[in-house]
Wavefront OBJ file of the C-alpha trace (Angstrom):
o trace
v 10.268 9.351 23.762
v 7.448 7.788 25.792
v 7.073 4.108 25.698
v 4.573 2.879 23.016
v 5.192 6.118 21.108
v 7.238 6.003 17.732
v 9.527 8.801 16.454
v 9.785 9.789 12.987
v 12.555 7.492 12.212
v 10.469 4.517 13.229
v 7.633 5.588 10.955
v 9.835 5.882 7.982
v 11.436 2.420 8.642
v 7.823 1.054 9.082
v 6.638 2.489 5.864
v 9.719 1.116 3.963
v 9.074 -2.184 5.459
v 5.785 -2.595 3.597
v 7.161 -1.581 0.068
v 7.555 -4.479 -2.299
v 9.090 -4.583 -5.663
v 7.645 -6.583 -8.271
v 9.745 -9.697 -9.239
v 9.013 -12.280 -12.051
v 7.154 -14.630 -9.541
v 4.857 -11.749 -8.325
v 4.314 -10.464 -11.884
v 2.991 -13.802 -13.152
v 1.061 -14.228 -10.092
v -0.698 -10.874 -9.926
v -1.026 -9.589 -13.710
v -4.074 -11.646 -14.134
v -5.947 -9.020 -11.918
v -3.513 -6.129 -12.310
v -3.614 -3.218 -10.038
v -6.951 -2.982 -8.443
v -6.460 1.091 -7.893
v -5.594 1.977 -11.436
v -6.431 -0.997 -13.463
v -3.084 -1.133 -15.038
v -0.736 -4.268 -15.399
v 2.315 -4.567 -13.177
v 5.827 -4.426 -14.719
v 8.985 -5.810 -13.380
v 10.616 -3.507 -10.909
v 7.283 -1.620 -9.927
v 7.121 -0.569 -6.377
v 3.928 -1.910 -4.853
v 2.379 -1.812 -1.298
v -0.407 -4.044 0.280
v -3.252 -1.540 0.662
v -6.787 -1.556 1.574
v -9.490 -0.113 -0.671
v -12.968 -0.574 -2.009
v -12.160 -4.410 -2.259
v -12.254 -6.992 0.509
v -9.002 -7.088 2.432
v -5.554 -6.305 1.222
v -4.520 -6.176 -2.215
v -1.255 -5.176 -4.183
v -1.437 -1.851 -5.756
v 1.245 0.531 -7.312
v 2.923 2.578 -4.642
v 2.043 5.898 -6.278
v -1.569 5.014 -6.129
v -1.392 4.554 -2.258
v -1.373 6.825 0.849
v -0.084 5.600 4.136
v -2.249 6.247 7.185
v -0.251 6.755 10.316
v -3.195 6.168 12.590
v -3.964 2.685 11.320
v -0.329 2.072 10.061
v -1.755 0.869 6.631
v -1.839 1.834 3.115
v -4.934 2.750 1.347
v -5.944 3.305 -2.361
v -5.931 7.236 -2.722
v -9.515 7.387 -4.039
v -10.929 5.184 -1.265
v -8.973 7.004 1.538
v -10.181 10.170 0.318
v -13.848 8.958 0.623
v -13.449 7.448 4.287
v -10.436 9.056 6.013
v -12.729 10.715 8.477
v -14.283 7.668 9.647
v -10.958 5.782 10.232
l 1 2 3 4 5 6 7 8 9 10 11 12 13 14 15 16 17 18 19 20 21 22 23 24 25 26 27 28 29 30 31 32 33 34 35 36 37 38 39 40 41 42 43 44 45 46 47 48 49 50 51 52 53 54 55 56 57 58 59 60 61 62 63 64 65 66 67 68 69 70 71 72 73 74 75 76 77 78 79 80 81 82 83 84 85 86 87 88
């Protein structure tokens, strides 16, 4: 592989690094706001990612509400990504 280029294994590992599971501390901190993508509260053990969306900056959302963009190496809210993917 050329320098600066990532193979598939690197991309899988990179995506895995961004995944987070809700523990009690995060549950208490995040549930006042809940998931910005779906509006539901988080539960212990939920898989979440830091993602961009219609909100400012990054927020924790449920992993199943997110899509990973390889170009920007970031997660996005699915609905937001569908609307802006051509401009990224």
